[in-house]
N, C-alpha and C positions, 0 to 999 in steps of 0.2 A: 503493500500500499505506499503510494508516493507520500501521502499527508503524514503518516507515522515515521518514514524515512527522513522526510524534512525536519520534523519535530526532533528526533533521536539526533540527527546531523547539527542542529541548533545547538542541543545540550553537549555534545562533544566540542563544538566551536567555542563556547562561552566560557572565557576564562575565570569567571566569578562563580562558575559552577565548583564544588569539591572534586577533585581528581578522581575520587572512586566514581562518582555519578558519570564523569564523563568517559571513563575506562568502561563502565557498563554499560552506557548509550552504544558506544562503539562494538562493545562484546554482542549485544543485540542487533546491531546492524549485520555483524558477521552471521549471525544465526539464519537473519532475513534472506543473506545472499544475493542474488541478481535483483530480489524484490526491493532491496535496499538501495539501488542504485541513483535514487533521486537525492542521496546524501554525499554523491561522489565530490561535487565541488567544497562541501564542507570539509570532508575529509583531507582533501589535498592542501586546501588552506590551512588546516591545523597541520599538517606534516610540514608544511613549506614554513611555517611561522617559528617551528621547534628546532633547536639547534641542538647540535652533540648529543648527549645522553639526557638533555632535560626533558624531564616526564616520561622516562623509557617507558612505563607500562602505558602510556596512554600512546606514544608512538607506535609499540608494537601493537595493541589493540587495533588503530587505525589503519596500520598495514595488514592486517589478519583481514579485516572488513572488507578492505579494496579487494584484497585477493579473492574473496568469497563470493564478491560481486561476478567475479569472471569479466567475460568482454563487455559489458556495459562499463565497466570501470577503465578499459583502454586508455581514454585520456589522461589517468592518473599516471601512466607509466615514466613519464618523464620526471614527474615530481618523487616516484619510488628510486629513481636511478639517482636522483640528488640526495637521497636519504641514505645511500650506502655508505658503509665504514663508520657508522656512528656508533655502533655496538655490536657484538657478536649474535646478541638476541635479535636484535633488529635486523641484521643482515640475513639470518636463517629466516625471519618473517618475509622480509624481501625476497627471497629466493622463492619460496612457496608461493608468494604473491604473484610473482612475474610467471611463473610456471601454468599458475590457474588462468591468468588473463590472457 
């Protein structure tokens, strides 16, 4: 459902939300898979805004969500490439995401 995906994407994007809530929203988008693709833009913005290992659990959750969206998240590939080499865990999630997209 696009409306649900957009609401979840807004939670992930909102830095005023607690980190736990943002990670859980991204995890829910992961479970939605391609149905959550309306949040792709929000997830890409979050991934591009975070640097290094800043909020690493959120970065990993965002990457996993994009990977589970599959082909509808193809526009996120450049952002995923820029997120490489931040941490071992993020790189593992990136590899899985790229393989799925």
